[in-house]
TORTI-369167 format. One line per 2 residues: number of its first residue (from 1); their letters; for each residue x, y, z of C-alpha. Coordinates in steps of 0.2 Angstrom, whole numbers, plus 2048, in hexadecimal, padded with zeros to 3 digits. Layout:
NUM	a	X,Y,Z | ...
***
This chain:
1	mk	B36,77B,B49 | B3E,783,B3A
3	kt	B4E,77C,B34 | B5A,781,B26
5	ig	B64,772,B1F | B71,771,B11
7	il	B76,762,B07 | B88,762,B02
9	ah	B93,756,AF9 | BA1,753,AEC
11	vd	B9A,754,ADB | B91,743,AD5
13	ag	B8E,73D,AE7 | B7B,73E,AE4
15	kt	B78,74E,AED | B69,754,AE2
17	tf	B61,743,AE2 | B62,742,AF5
19	se	B5A,753,AF6 | B4C,74D,AEA
21	ql	B49,73E,AF5 | B47,749,B05
23	ly	B3A,754,AFB | B31,745,AF5
25	nt	B31,73B,B05 | B29,74A,B0E
27	gs	B1C,74D,B01 | B23,75E,AFB
29	ir	B24,757,AE9 | B1A,74A,AE0
31	ni	B28,743,AD5 | B3A,740,AD7
33	gr	B45,749,ACB | B56,744,AC5
35	vd	B65,74E,ABF | B68,743,AB0
37	hq	B55,745,AAB | B57,758,AAD
39	ns	B47,758,AB8 | B4E,75B,AC9
41	tl	B44,767,AD4 | B53,771,ADB
43	dt	B5D,772,ACB | B52,77F,AC3
45	ng	B5D,788,AB8 | B5E,783,AA5
47	ie	B71,782,AA6 | B71,777,AB5
49	kk	B65,76B,AAC | B70,76B,A9C
51	rg	B80,768,AA6 | B79,75C,AB3
53	it	B81,765,AC1 | B7B,770,ACF
55	if	B82,782,ACC | B76,78D,AD7
57	ad	B71,78A,AE9 | B5E,788,AE8
59	qg	B51,785,AF6 | B44,778,AF9
61	kf	B38,778,B07 | B2F,769,B10
63	ty	B27,764,B20 | B2B,755,B2B
65	ge	B21,752,B3A | B1E,763,B42
67	dt	B2E,76A,B3B | B31,775,B2C
69	yy	B41,773,B22 | B49,77E,B16
71	li	B55,774,B0B | B63,77C,B02
73	dt	B6B,771,AF4 | B7C,778,AF1
75	pg	B88,776,AE2 | B94,767,AE3
77	hm	BA1,76D,AD7 | BB0,777,ADD
79	df	BAE,785,AD0 | B9D,78A,AD8
81	sa	BA3,789,AEA | BA0,79B,AED
83	em	B8D,798,AEB | B8E,789,AF6
85	er	B98,793,B04 | B8B,7A1,B05
87	ai	B7D,793,B07 | B87,78B,B15
89	si	B87,79C,B1F | B74,79A,B23
91	ld	B73,788,B27 | B6D,781,B38
93	yg	B73,76F,B33 | B7D,768,B25
95	il	B7B,757,B1C | B8C,751,B14
97	li	B89,744,B07 | B97,738,B04
99	sg	B97,72C,AF5 | B98,71A,AFA
101	aa	BA1,716,AEA | BAF,724,AEB
103	gv	BB0,727,AFE | BB7,737,B05
105	qa	BBD,742,AF6 | BC7,752,AF6
107	ht	BB9,75D,AF5 | BAF,753,B03
109	tt	BBE,758,B0F | BBC,76A,B0A
111	ly	BA9,76A,B0D | BAC,762,B1E
113	kl	BB8,76F,B23 | BAD,77D,B1D
115	lq	B9F,776,B27 | BAB,776,B36
117	ty	BB0,788,B33 | B9E,78E,B33
119	ri	B9A,784,B42 | B8C,77A,B39
121	pt	B87,76A,B42 | B88,75C,B35
123	fi	B81,74B,B31 | B89,73F,B24
125	fv	B80,735,B18 | B89,728,B0E
127	nk	B80,726,AFE | B80,719,AF0
129	sd	B7F,70A,AFC | B76,700,AEE
131	md	B87,6FE,AE4 | B8F,6ED,AE4
133	sf	B9F,6F5,AEA | B98,6FD,AF9
135	nf	BA1,6FA,B0A | B9B,704,B18
137	es	BA9,700,B24 | BB5,705,B18
139	im	BAC,716,B15 | BAB,718,B28
141	dd	BBE,716,B29 | BC0,722,B1B
143	ik	BB6,72F,B24 | BBF,72D,B35
145	tk	BD0,72E,B2C | BCC,73D,B21
147	lt	BBE,747,B2A | BBB,743,B3C
149	kd	BBC,735,B49 | BAC,73C,B52
151	tl	BA1,732,B46 | B92,729,B4E
153	fi	B89,71C,B43 | B76,71D,B47
155	ss	B6C,70E,B40 | B5B,716,B45
157	id	B54,722,B51 | B4F,713,B5C
159	si	B62,70F,B5F | B63,71F,B68
161	rn	B52,71D,B71 | B57,70B,B76
163	md	B67,712,B7D | B72,708,B72
165	en	B82,704,B7B | B8E,70A,B6D
167	iv	B85,71B,B6D | B85,71D,B80
169	ef	B98,719,B80 | B9B,726,B72
171	ia	B92,733,B7C | B9B,72F,B8D
173	er	BAC,731,B84 | BA8,743,B7F
175	ne	B9D,749,B8D | BA4,749,B9F
177	ef	B93,74D,BA7 | B8B,73E,B9E
179	md	B9A,733,BA2 | B96,735,BB4
181	my	B84,72F,BB1 | B8B,721,BA6
183	fk	B97,71A,BB3 | B89,71A,BC0
185	gn	B7C,713,BB3 | B71,721,BB7
187	yn	B6A,728,BA6 | B5A,727,B9C
189	qk	B55,728,B8A | B52,73B,B8A
191	qv	B63,73E,B92 | B6B,733,B84
193	ed	B62,73C,B76 | B65,74D,B7E
195	av	B78,749,B7F | B79,744,B6D
197	iy	B70,754,B68 | B7C,75E,B72
199	li	B8B,755,B6A | B85,758,B59
201	ke	B82,76B,B5C | B94,76C,B63
203	ql	B9B,763,B54 | BA1,755,B5F
205	cf	B96,748,B57 | B93,745,B44
207	pv	B85,738,B42 | B88,72D,B33
209	my	B7A,723,B29 | B7A,71B,B18
211	gs	B6E,717,B0A | B6A,719,AF8
213	al	B62,72A,AF2 | B5F,723,AE1
215	kg	B55,715,AE7 | B4E,71E,AF6
217	eg	B56,712,B03 | B5A,719,B14
219	id	B52,72A,B11 | B43,728,B1D
221	nf	B4E,721,B2A | B5A,730,B28
223	lk	B4B,73C,B2A | B45,734,B3A
225	vf	B57,735,B42 | B5A,746,B3B
227	ss	B4A,74E,B41 | B4C,747,B52
229	lt	B5E,74E,B55 | B5D,760,B4D
231	pt	B54,76C,B58 | B54,77F,B55
233	dy	B4D,78D,B5F | B46,799,B52
235	di	B35,798,B5A | B3A,7A3,B69
237	kc	B43,7B0,B5E | B34,7B6,B54
239	dn	B30,7C4,B5F | B42,7CB,B5F
241	tf	B48,7DA,B53 | B49,7D3,B42
243	kg	B5A,7CD,B3C | B5E,7C4,B2C
245	qv	B6D,7BE,B22 | B6E,7C0,B0F
247	yk	B75,7B0,B06 | B70,7B2,AF4
249	ir	B6B,7C0,AE8 | B63,7BD,AD7
251	hd	B5A,7C8,ACA | B4A,7C3,AC1
253	dk	B47,7C5,AAE | B43,7D7,AB0
255	gn	B53,7DB,ABA | B4A,7DD,ACB
257	mi	B55,7D7,AD9 | B50,7C8,AE4
259	tf	B58,7C7,AF5 | B59,7B6,AFD
261	mk	B5B,7B6,B10 | B58,7AD,B20
263	at	B4F,7B5,B2F | B5A,7B1,B3E
265	eg	B4F,7BB,B4A | B3F,7C5,B4A
267	rl	B32,7C7,B3C | B32,7D0,B2B
269	qv	B22,7D6,B23 | B1E,7DD,B12
271	rn	B20,7F0,B11 | B2D,7EF,B1F
273	df	B3C,7F9,B1A | B4F,7F8,B1C
275	tf	B5B,807,B1E | B6B,807,B14
277	gn	B79,813,B12 | B81,81D,B20
279	ed	B7B,82B,B2C | B7F,839,B1F
281	ea	B76,830,B10 | B6A,823,B18
283	yk	B5C,81D,B0D | B4E,810,B0F
285	ek	B48,802,B04 | B37,7F9,B06
287	vt	B34,7E6,B05 | B26,7E5,AF8
289	ei	B24,7D2,AF7 | B2A,7C3,B02
291	ri	B2C,7B2,AF9 | B2F,7A0,B00
293	yn	B37,796,AF2 | B35,783,AEF
295	gs	B40,780,ADF | B3B,78C,AD2
297	ky	B29,78E,ADA | B25,79A,AE8
299	ev	B17,79F,AF3 | B15,7B2,AF8
301	ks	B14,7B6,B0B | B0F,7C5,B14
303	ev	B1B,7C1,B23 | B2A,7B6,B27
305	ca	B32,7B4,B38 | B42,7AC,B40
307	gd	B47,79C,B37 | B3F,7A0,B26
309	vf	B4A,7A0,B17 | B42,7AB,B0A
311	av	B44,7B8,AFC | B3F,7CA,AFB
313	mg	B3B,7D6,AED | B3D,7E9,AEE
315	lk	B4F,7EA,AF5 | B5D,7F0,AEA
317	st	B6B,7F3,AF6 | B6D,7E2,AFE
319	rc	B7D,7D9,AFC | B85,7C8,B01
321	vt	B92,7CB,B0D | B98,7B9,B12
323	qh	BAA,7B7,B15 | BB0,7AA,B09
325	yl	BBD,79D,B0E | BBF,796,AFC
327	np	BC5,7A4,AF0 | BC8,7A4,ADE
329	al	BDA,7A2,AD8 | BD7,7A6,AC6
331	qa	BD3,7B6,ABC | BCC,7B6,AAA
333	kv	BCB,7C3,A9C | BBA,7C6,A94
335	ni	BB9,7C7,A81 | BA9,7CE,A7A
337	ld	BA4,7C5,A6A | B96,7D0,A64
339	dt	B93,7E3,A63 | B8F,7E5,A75
341	dv	B97,7F5,A7C | BA4,7F2,A8A
343	tk	B9B,7FD,A96 | B8B,7F3,A94
345	ci	B94,7E2,A96 | B9C,7E8,AA6
347	ek	B8B,7EE,AAC | B84,7DD,AA9
349	lr	B93,7D4,AB1 | B91,7DF,AC0
351	il	B7F,7D8,AC2 | B87,7C7,AC3
353	ei	B94,7CD,ACF | B86,7D3,ADB
355	ed	B7F,7C1,ADA | B91,7BA,ADC
357	pm	B9D,7C6,AE4 | BAB,7BA,AE2
359	ls	BAB,7BF,ACF | BB4,7CF,AD3
361	vn	BB1,7D7,AC2 | BBF,7E3,ABE
363	yd	BC3,7EF,AB0 | BD6,7F1,AAD
365	ne	BD9,802,AA5 | BEA,7FE,AA0
367	tn	BE5,7EF,A95 | BD3,7F4,A92
369	si	BCE,7E3,A98 | BBF,7DD,AA2
371	lv	BC5,7D0,AAF | BBB,7C4,ABA
373	sv	BC1,7B9,AC8 | BBC,7A6,AC7
375	mg	BBF,796,ACF | BC1,78C,ABF
377	ri	BBE,788,AAD | BAC,781,AAF
379	ql	BA7,791,AB8 | BAD,79B,AA8
381	ev	BA3,790,A9D | B93,792,AA7
383	le	B96,7A5,AA8 | B97,7A6,A95
385	qv	B86,79D,A95 | B7E,7A8,AA2
387	vf	B84,7B8,A9A | B7C,7B3,A8A
389	tr	B6C,7AC,A91 | B68,7BA,A9C
391	fc	B70,7C9,A93 | B71,7C4,A81
393	it	B83,7C8,A81 | B90,7BC,A79
395	is	BA0,7BB,A82 | BAF,7AF,A84
397	fe	BBD,7AE,A90 | BCF,7AD,A8D
399	kp	BD9,7A0,A96 | BD8,7A4,AA9
401	rv	BE8,7AB,AB1 | BEE,7A8,AC2
403	qy	BEB,7B6,ACF | BFB,7B9,AD7
405	re	BFE,7C2,AE7 | C0D,7CB,AEF
407	ti	C12,7CD,B01 | C22,7D3,B0A
409	ls	C30,7C9,B13 | C34,7D5,B21
411	pv	C2D,7E5,B2A | C30,7F5,B21
413	vg	C2A,807,B24 | C22,811,B16
415	yg	C20,824,B14 | C13,82D,B0A
417	hf	C12,840,B09 | C05,84A,AFF
419	ep	C07,85D,AFE | C02,866,AEF
421	lr	BFE,878,AF2 | BF1,87A,AFF
423	hy	BF1,867,B03 | BFA,85D,B10
425	ae	BFB,84C,B17 | C09,840,B1D
427	vq	C08,82E,B22 | C14,822,B29
429	lr	C10,810,B28 | C19,800,B2E
431	le	C16,7F1,B23 | C18,7E0,B2B
433	pt	C16,7CF,B24 | C09,7C3,B2B
435	pr	C04,7B1,B29 | BFD,7AA,B19
437	gt	BEB,7AD,B17 | BEA,7BC,B22
439	gi	BE7,7C9,B15 | BE9,7DC,B19
441	if	BE8,7E2,B2B | BE8,7F3,B32
443	ss	BED,7FA,B43 | BF3,80A,B4A
445	ec	C01,80F,B56 | BFF,821,B53
447	hv	BF9,82C,B62 | BE9,837,B60
449	dt	BF3,846,B66 | BFF,843,B57
451	la	BF1,840,B4A | BDF,842,B4D
453	ln	BD4,832,B4E | BC9,837,B3F
455	yq	BD9,838,B34 | BDF,827,B3B
457	kl	BCE,820,B36 | BCF,828,B25
459	ie	BE1,820,B22 | BD9,80F,B27
461	sh	BCB,811,B1A | BD8,815,B0D
463	vf	BE2,806,B11 | BD3,7FB,B0D
465	ek	BCA,805,AFF | BD4,7FF,AF1
467	vh	BDF,7F0,AEC | BF1,7F5,AEE
469	kg	BFD,7EE,AE1 | C0E,7E6,AE4
471	vl	C1D,7EB,ADC | C22,7DB,AD4
473	tg	C13,7D7,AC9 | C06,7E3,ACD
475	sp	BFD,7D6,AD7 | BF3,7DA,AE6
477	it	BFC,7DA,AF6 | BF7,7CF,B05
479	di	BFC,7C8,B16 | C02,7D9,B1C
481	ni	BFF,7E2,B2C | BFF,7F5,B28
483	vl	C02,7FF,B38 | C00,811,B39
485	qd	C0F,818,B43 | C0E,82A,B40
487	gr	C05,837,B36 | C03,84A,B33
489	ah	BF5,855,B2E | BF3,868,B2B
491	qk	BE6,872,B35 | BE2,87D,B25
493	ht	BE7,873,B16 | BE3,860,B19
495	eg	BD4,859,B0F | BCD,848,B0F
497	gd	BD5,843,AFF | BE7,848,B05
499	fr	BE8,839,B11 | BE3,82D,B03
501	ea	BF2,833,AF8 | BFE,832,B07
503	ty	BF8,821,B0C | BF9,819,AFB
505	ra	C0A,821,AF9 | C10,81B,B0A
507	ir	C0B,809,B06 | C13,809,AF5
509	qg	C23,811,AFC | C24,803,B09
511	le	C22,7F6,AFB | C30,7FE,AF1
513	ka	C3C,7FC,B00 | C36,7EB,B05
515	es	C3C,7DA,AFF | C2C,7D4,AF6
517	il	C26,7C2,AF5 | C1C,7BC,AE6
519	le	C0E,7B0,AEC | C04,7A4,AE0
521	pf	BF4,79A,AE4 | BF5,787,AE8
523	yk	BE9,779,AE5 | BE7,76A,AF1
525	fe	BE4,75B,AE5 | BDF,749,AE6
527	id	BE2,73E,AD7 | BDA,72D,AD5
529	ie	BE1,722,AC8 | BE4,710,AC3
531	ei	BF5,709,AC9 | BFD,708,AB8
533	yl	BFD,71B,AB7 | C05,71E,AC7
535	gr	C17,721,AC0 | C10,72E,AB3
537	vi	C06,737,AC0 | C14,739,ACD
539	sd	C20,73F,ABF | C12,74C,ABA
541	iq	C10,752,ACC | C23,755,ACD
543	rl	C23,75E,ABC | C15,769,AC1
545	rg	C1E,76F,AD1 | C12,765,ADC
547	tf	C15,75B,AEC | C0C,74B,AF2
549	kp	C0A,73F,B00 | C0D,72C,AFE
551	pi	C00,725,AF2 | BF2,71A,AFA
553	qt	BEE,70A,AF0 | BDD,701,AF0
555	gn	BDD,6F2,AE5 | BE2,6F8,AD4
557	nv	BDE,70A,AD8 | BEA,717,ADF
559	si	BE6,728,AE8 | BF3,736,AE9
561	kg	BF0,745,AF3 | BFB,755,AF1
563	rg	BFD,767,AEF | C03,771,AE0
565	pv	C02,783,AD7 | BF2,787,ACF
567	es	BFB,78E,AC0 | C03,77D,ABC
569	fm	BF4,771,AC1 | BE5,77B,ABB
571	dy	BE5,772,AAA | BEC,761,AB0
573	sm	BDB,759,AB1 | BDA,758,A9E
575	dl	BEB,750,A9D | BE6,743,AAA
577	is	BD6,73E,AA2 | BDF,73D,A91
579	ft	BED,731,A96 | BE2,727,AA2
581	kg	BD5,725,A94 | BC8,72D,AA0
583	tg	BCB,722,AAF | BD5,72F,AB9
585	ni	BCE,73C,AC3 | BD5,74C,ACC
587	sl	BCC,757,AD9 | BD4,768,ADB
589	if	BD0,773,AEA | BD7,785,AED
591	dd	BE4,784,AFB | BE9,796,AFE
593	yd	BF9,79F,AF8 | C0B,79A,AFA
595	ic	C1C,7A0,AF4 | C1E,7A0,AE1
597	en	C2D,795,ADC | C2F,79C,ACA
599	kd	C2E,7AE,ACF | C3A,7B5,AC2
601	ev	C31,7AC,AB4 | C20,7B3,ABA
603	iv	C26,7C4,ABC | C2D,7C5,AAB
605	gi	C1D,7BD,AA4 | C12,7CA,AAC
607	gy	C1E,7D8,AA7 | C17,7E5,AB4
609	dk	C21,7F5,AB4 | C1F,7FD,AC6
611	dr	C26,80E,AC0 | C19,810,AB3
613	dv	C0A,80C,ABE | C03,81E,AC0
615	nn	BF5,818,ACB | C01,811,AD8
617	qs	C0E,81E,ADC | C1C,81C,AE9
619	ss	C23,82E,AE7 | C1D,83C,AF3
621	vf	C18,84E,AF0 | C1F,85C,AFA
623	cs	C1D,86F,AF9 | C29,87D,AFC
625	kg	C27,890,AFA | C16,88D,AF1
627	vs	C1D,880,AE4 | C19,86E,AE5
629	ft	C26,861,AE0 | C27,84E,ADF
631	ip	C35,844,AE8 | C38,831,AE3
633	wd	C35,824,AF0 | C47,820,AF3
635	ea	C4B,832,AF8 | C3A,837,B00
637	ee	C3E,832,B12 | C4A,840,B14
639	ym	C3C,84D,B11 | C2F,845,B1D
641	ht	C29,84F,B2B | C25,840,B36
643	kt	C37,83A,B34 | C3E,84B,B37
645	nq	C35,84D,B48 | C39,83C,B4F
***
């Protein structure tokens, strides 16, 4: 069987060392590398080696028994969570590492929730059992409190095959069919093993084991259990039509695109082609080479089939389309420090954007600035190094700024009319607020007898083709359902671009009428400190506009969980480290958007003038007796044809 597995953990939990042990114990590598020795197999990039952290999701390959495993080592730092999340999307099984010294940390919780969201069956390995402070029972309580109560400690595969009573009872509590067999005493070894496999697949069971990756303890035992309880069915899918998922894109030293993907069904051969574009402008690209990577090395293959994780050469139009649940809350301005032309710098940054779409490279014409979206400061430092190493361009980033969003308080109807001479389109849209995190949604209530379906689809495409700015700060709007209520076209004069103008103006006119709400991004945080600093930290949290739950004390150490605005908490880690003399630690996880409490201060600071934004106009254009004229948004409704005919 072929299996794709991913190793996930909070930074410094021993994830890369665990991956090295899996590769070493299965004979895939001859020597165990270490992060601190800069010789780990899966941290292949020079920046990773220098920093001692995993930045890119690299692939290893090993065999165990009759199975082939593709191992994805993911970044543990929050700043590189987009890379981690793209890797999660192709996993068959996840292995969540928990530090035996630190227990379940903030980012551990986020990783667990992501695995749940992507429906990835998950095993838990508690690492660093060799430490004097290791207490497995305490860690298990921590897991059950913070992650899930559906944990099942498995000491060895024999405990399942010998039908250990604790395991049998665990199954019976979660499987009604097995419960009947349990009460009748009518079950066998295979039924117990099959039941555990089923519960794991359904995420009703999370097997837990422990060991020390650094010393190689518990690794072989983990492999025996893991291999026995993780079946896949790719063998029966190889004759289907080829389907694959792109999870990573890189470029070689010559600028050639390398597309990393997983085959979920069928076969792919060298010289096979893919069709891109649409019916009007379809074009084909051929696969010129197939590679299966193991660290920085690879072997060339003529064919791959379902279950394989591989890379192809020859494709130029592939993109990663994973829907991300962790999104960047910061945006930073790029400063070019050498004589590189702005256009060239943007061109190179676009290459990085193809590799990491979350960067969202943008050029602001009003300020002549290059802007990129990021998760945090460490990502900016790495980007500076990447741009210099790969493109020989020296850049720096200004202090990142929070990416605000705007929404509306209550429903409102917006009108847009565009009628220069020999043009015509009118759109009537209802804007409705939706729950946080919904984004922009489109629906139509307009009958096709009123406005043809092709025009309705055109309006929908115009809703989503650009980022619509709010009227308070010029920030993108979000959490709004845009409903097409009515529209008008002209049999002779309407052209495609007319509905673009009318749609944009209708949205903007609705925003002008609405009561807008400014949203700011929030972090969920967890702070670990010595007891003597508790008063100072609580005072800081309140000063930074944060909220927190009752502190949890363990000996002389205190853990505080809470929530606060990104704008005020993004630099707090430096203050914390300073006044705790390096003993304090804070984990910050993006926790969506919420109402900005210091709205007036932010609006003044940004200084956005909606009336001077020529790219986002709320006025409408009409025509009378062959002459076009513009009507401001607050008077335009009187001229609307859709409103007149109601």
